[in-house]
C-alpha positions in Angstrom: -29.3 6.4 14.2 -29.3 9.2 11.7 -28.8 8.8 8.0 -25.3 9.8 6.7 -25.1 12.6 4.2 -23.3 12.2 0.9 -20.4 14.3 2.3 -20.1 12.1 5.4 -20.1 8.9 3.2 -17.5 10.3 1.0 -15.3 11.4 3.9 -15.7 7.9 5.5 -14.7 6.3 2.2 -11.7 8.6 1.8 -10.6 7.8 5.4 -10.9 4.1 4.8 -8.8 4.3 1.5 -6.2 6.4 3.2 -5.9 3.8 6.0 -5.8 0.9 3.7 -3.3 2.3 1.2 -1.2 4.8 3.2 -1.1 3.5 6.7 2.2 1.7 7.5 3.0 1.5 3.8 5.6 4.2 3.6 8.6 1.8 3.7 7.0 -0.2 0.9 6.8 3.0 -1.3 10.4 3.7 -0.5 11.4 0.1 -1.6 9.5 0.5 -4.8 11.1 3.9 -5.5 14.6 2.4 -4.9 13.7 -0.5 -7.2 12.5 1.9 -10.0 15.6 4.0 -9.7 17.8 0.9 -9.8 15.9 -0.5 -12.8 16.7 2.8 -14.6 20.3 2.9 -13.6 20.7 -0.9 -14.2 19.5 -0.4 -17.7 21.8 2.6 -18.3 24.8 0.7 -16.9 23.9 -2.4 -18.9 24.7 -4.9 -16.1 22.3 -7.8 -16.1 22.9 -8.6 -12.4 21.9 -5.1 -11.3 18.8 -5.3 -13.5 17.8 -8.8 -12.1 18.4 -7.5 -8.5 16.1 -4.5 -9.1 13.4 -6.8 -10.6 13.6 -9.0 -7.5 13.3 -5.9 -5.4 10.2 -4.8 -7.3 8.6 -8.2 -6.8 9.4 -8.2 -3.1 8.3 -4.6 -2.7 4.9 -5.3 -4.3 4.5 -8.4 -2.2 5.1 -6.4 1.0 2.7 -3.7 -0.2 0.0 -6.3 -0.9 0.5 -8.0 2.4 0.3 -4.7 4.3 -2.9 -3.7 2.4 -4.5 -7.0 3.3 -3.5 -6.5 6.9 -5.0 -3.0 6.9 -8.2 -4.2 5.3 -8.5 -6.9 8.0 -7.9 -4.4 10.8 -10.4 -2.0 9.3 -13.0 -4.8 9.1 -12.4 -5.7 12.7 -12.7 -2.0 13.7 -16.0 -1.6 11.7 -17.4 -4.8 13.2 -16.6 -3.7 16.8 -18.0 -0.2 16.2 -21.2 -1.5 14.7 -21.9 -3.8 17.6 -21.3 -1.2 20.3 
């Protein structure tokens, strides 16, 4: 097995981070964007129910994001373990 160059290591790290953060997380980013817009408009409108609903949406969105990141890390670990044994 040949030693990886710095460029190959950097590209591998970038691919792993892209997979962990970006893969299957688009809907979580959309939920967080909607929550941030509703937080702004809830503050402008001055309605406490709208503000509380947007805070709840933020919490749920970040929870979904964290769950998906953890699932992606687990999938990446399994993929790396399988590729290293083969």
